[in-house]
LUMVO-615399 format. One record per residue (C-alpha): residue number from 1; chain; x, y, z. Coordinates in nm, 4 decimals, padded with zeros to 6 digits. Last residue first. Layout:
<recs>
n: NUM chain: A east: X north: Y up: Z
...
</recs>
This chain:
<recs>
n: 113 chain: A east: 07.9498 north: 13.4566 up: 20.7141
n: 112 chain: A east: 07.9665 north: 13.0905 up: 20.6547
n: 111 chain: A east: 08.0041 north: 12.8483 up: 20.3106
n: 110 chain: A east: 07.9758 north: 12.4915 up: 20.3927
n: 109 chain: A east: 08.0808 north: 12.2223 up: 20.0915
n: 108 chain: A east: 08.0065 north: 11.9054 up: 20.0048
n: 107 chain: A east: 08.0027 north: 11.5349 up: 19.9849
n: 106 chain: A east: 07.7231 north: 11.2642 up: 20.0907
n: 105 chain: A east: 07.4013 north: 11.4173 up: 20.0285
n: 104 chain: A east: 07.3825 north: 11.3403 up: 19.6740
n: 103 chain: A east: 07.6303 north: 11.6265 up: 19.6007
n: 102 chain: A east: 07.6267 north: 11.8546 up: 19.9002
n: 101 chain: A east: 07.5563 north: 12.2242 up: 19.9305
n: 100 chain: A east: 07.5937 north: 12.3967 up: 20.2808
n: 99 chain: A east: 07.4875 north: 12.7389 up: 20.3417
n: 98 chain: A east: 07.5152 north: 12.9744 up: 20.6054
n: 97 chain: A east: 07.4704 north: 13.3112 up: 20.8133
n: 96 chain: A east: 07.1589 north: 13.3935 up: 20.5917
n: 95 chain: A east: 06.9834 north: 13.7420 up: 20.7370
n: 94 chain: A east: 06.9215 north: 13.8285 up: 20.3297
n: 93 chain: A east: 06.8559 north: 13.5416 up: 20.1343
n: 92 chain: A east: 06.9494 north: 13.5194 up: 19.7820
n: 91 chain: A east: 07.3029 north: 13.6374 up: 19.7745
n: 90 chain: A east: 07.3503 north: 13.3533 up: 20.0264
n: 89 chain: A east: 07.1935 north: 13.0961 up: 19.7626
n: 88 chain: A east: 07.4022 north: 13.2090 up: 19.5150
n: 87 chain: A east: 07.6945 north: 13.1529 up: 19.6740
n: 86 chain: A east: 07.6005 north: 12.8461 up: 19.7864
n: 85 chain: A east: 07.5525 north: 12.7436 up: 19.4368
n: 84 chain: A east: 07.8888 north: 12.8735 up: 19.3285
n: 83 chain: A east: 08.0471 north: 12.6769 up: 19.5971
n: 82 chain: A east: 07.8727 north: 12.3521 up: 19.5085
n: 81 chain: A east: 08.0396 north: 12.4024 up: 19.1384
n: 80 chain: A east: 07.9027 north: 12.5557 up: 18.8482
n: 79 chain: A east: 08.0743 north: 12.3987 up: 18.5271
n: 78 chain: A east: 07.7998 north: 12.3663 up: 18.3326
n: 77 chain: A east: 07.4742 north: 12.3820 up: 18.5233
n: 76 chain: A east: 07.2655 north: 12.1637 up: 18.3293
n: 75 chain: A east: 06.9316 north: 12.1974 up: 18.4345
n: 74 chain: A east: 06.6767 north: 11.9878 up: 18.5771
n: 73 chain: A east: 06.5936 north: 12.2286 up: 18.8939
n: 72 chain: A east: 06.8630 north: 12.5122 up: 18.9235
n: 71 chain: A east: 06.7405 north: 12.8455 up: 18.9434
n: 70 chain: A east: 06.3758 north: 12.8564 up: 18.9188
n: 69 chain: A east: 06.3606 north: 12.5252 up: 19.1667
n: 68 chain: A east: 06.6145 north: 12.6576 up: 19.3821
n: 67 chain: A east: 06.4522 north: 12.9437 up: 19.4466
n: 66 chain: A east: 06.0837 north: 12.7944 up: 19.4777
n: 65 chain: A east: 06.2586 north: 12.5303 up: 19.7260
n: 64 chain: A east: 06.4459 north: 12.8165 up: 19.9181
n: 63 chain: A east: 06.1172 north: 13.0109 up: 19.9443
n: 62 chain: A east: 05.9310 north: 12.7262 up: 20.0539
n: 61 chain: A east: 06.1722 north: 12.6419 up: 20.3238
n: 60 chain: A east: 06.1436 north: 13.0345 up: 20.4798
n: 59 chain: A east: 05.7947 north: 12.9795 up: 20.4817
n: 58 chain: A east: 05.7768 north: 12.6551 up: 20.6436
n: 57 chain: A east: 06.0313 north: 12.7528 up: 20.8683
n: 56 chain: A east: 05.8856 north: 13.0769 up: 21.0223
n: 55 chain: A east: 06.0909 north: 13.3882 up: 21.0644
n: 54 chain: A east: 05.9791 north: 13.6189 up: 21.2982
n: 53 chain: A east: 05.8272 north: 13.3278 up: 21.5014
n: 52 chain: A east: 05.8275 north: 13.4133 up: 21.8531
n: 51 chain: A east: 05.8620 north: 13.1541 up: 22.1372
n: 50 chain: A east: 06.2420 north: 13.1623 up: 22.1987
n: 49 chain: A east: 06.2204 north: 13.5529 up: 22.2755
n: 48 chain: A east: 06.5784 north: 13.6085 up: 22.3240
n: 47 chain: A east: 06.6463 north: 13.5300 up: 21.9750
n: 46 chain: A east: 06.4972 north: 13.8447 up: 21.8737
n: 45 chain: A east: 06.6156 north: 13.7923 up: 21.4981
n: 44 chain: A east: 06.6482 north: 13.4486 up: 21.4163
n: 43 chain: A east: 06.9689 north: 13.3735 up: 21.2148
n: 42 chain: A east: 06.9384 north: 13.1875 up: 20.9101
n: 41 chain: A east: 07.1026 north: 12.8965 up: 20.7994
n: 40 chain: A east: 07.0333 north: 12.7390 up: 20.4507
n: 39 chain: A east: 07.0887 north: 12.3388 up: 20.3667
n: 38 chain: A east: 07.0916 north: 12.2481 up: 20.0304
n: 37 chain: A east: 07.1317 north: 11.8854 up: 19.8858
n: 36 chain: A east: 07.2089 north: 11.8667 up: 19.5122
n: 35 chain: A east: 07.0865 north: 11.5277 up: 19.3629
n: 34 chain: A east: 07.3556 north: 11.4937 up: 19.0941
n: 33 chain: A east: 07.3936 north: 11.4027 up: 18.7276
n: 32 chain: A east: 07.6989 north: 11.4212 up: 18.5264
n: 31 chain: A east: 07.8464 north: 11.6407 up: 18.2426
n: 30 chain: A east: 08.2064 north: 11.5674 up: 18.1617
n: 29 chain: A east: 08.5041 north: 11.6751 up: 18.3261
n: 28 chain: A east: 08.4501 north: 11.4883 up: 18.6543
n: 27 chain: A east: 08.5185 north: 11.1493 up: 18.4836
n: 26 chain: A east: 08.9119 north: 11.3195 up: 18.5257
n: 25 chain: A east: 08.8422 north: 11.1539 up: 18.9086
n: 24 chain: A east: 09.2035 north: 10.9956 up: 18.9445
n: 23 chain: A east: 09.3308 north: 11.2210 up: 18.6719
n: 22 chain: A east: 09.3168 north: 11.5184 up: 18.8293
n: 21 chain: A east: 09.3596 north: 11.8286 up: 18.6311
n: 20 chain: A east: 08.9998 north: 11.8751 up: 18.6075
n: 19 chain: A east: 08.9241 north: 12.1939 up: 18.4154
n: 18 chain: A east: 08.5886 north: 12.0686 up: 18.2584
n: 17 chain: A east: 08.4301 north: 11.9967 up: 18.5994
n: 16 chain: A east: 08.0648 north: 11.9028 up: 18.5108
n: 15 chain: A east: 07.7129 north: 11.9998 up: 18.5833
n: 14 chain: A east: 07.3935 north: 11.8314 up: 18.6068
n: 13 chain: A east: 07.0798 north: 11.8804 up: 18.8221
n: 12 chain: A east: 06.8369 north: 11.7209 up: 19.0665
n: 11 chain: A east: 06.7173 north: 11.9620 up: 19.3709
n: 10 chain: A east: 06.7112 north: 11.9464 up: 19.7356
n: 9 chain: A east: 06.5960 north: 12.1585 up: 20.0674
n: 8 chain: A east: 06.7002 north: 12.1747 up: 20.4013
n: 7 chain: A east: 06.5971 north: 12.4747 up: 20.6606
n: 6 chain: A east: 06.7828 north: 12.5815 up: 20.9356
n: 5 chain: A east: 06.6601 north: 12.8425 up: 21.1416
n: 4 chain: A east: 06.9521 north: 12.9882 up: 21.3787
n: 3 chain: A east: 06.9420 north: 13.1177 up: 21.7624
n: 2 chain: A east: 07.1995 north: 13.2860 up: 21.9543
n: 1 chain: A east: 07.2064 north: 13.3004 up: 22.3159
</recs>
């Protein structure tokens, strides 16, 4: 059995899609605000010992929160996409096996190793 730790955090930022070539959503070319919701999945080491806490939820969530605040919170991210945000989160957290990034908790992406 594999066990995964999952933590969620959100941040507010502005981004745009300057190269948008779809008329029906051309408004995305201009800066617009979102609350980005990030879900980080880390494989729990020694998962055969279900009671052990090598990775503590609260500590991991705080690390995710601090990273998101430092890198993204309140900024204009330019043309950065949800995929790019997810990639940066995956690079920051060793042991990450998945990251999801949603705009306003509705639509988004999931990156999986």
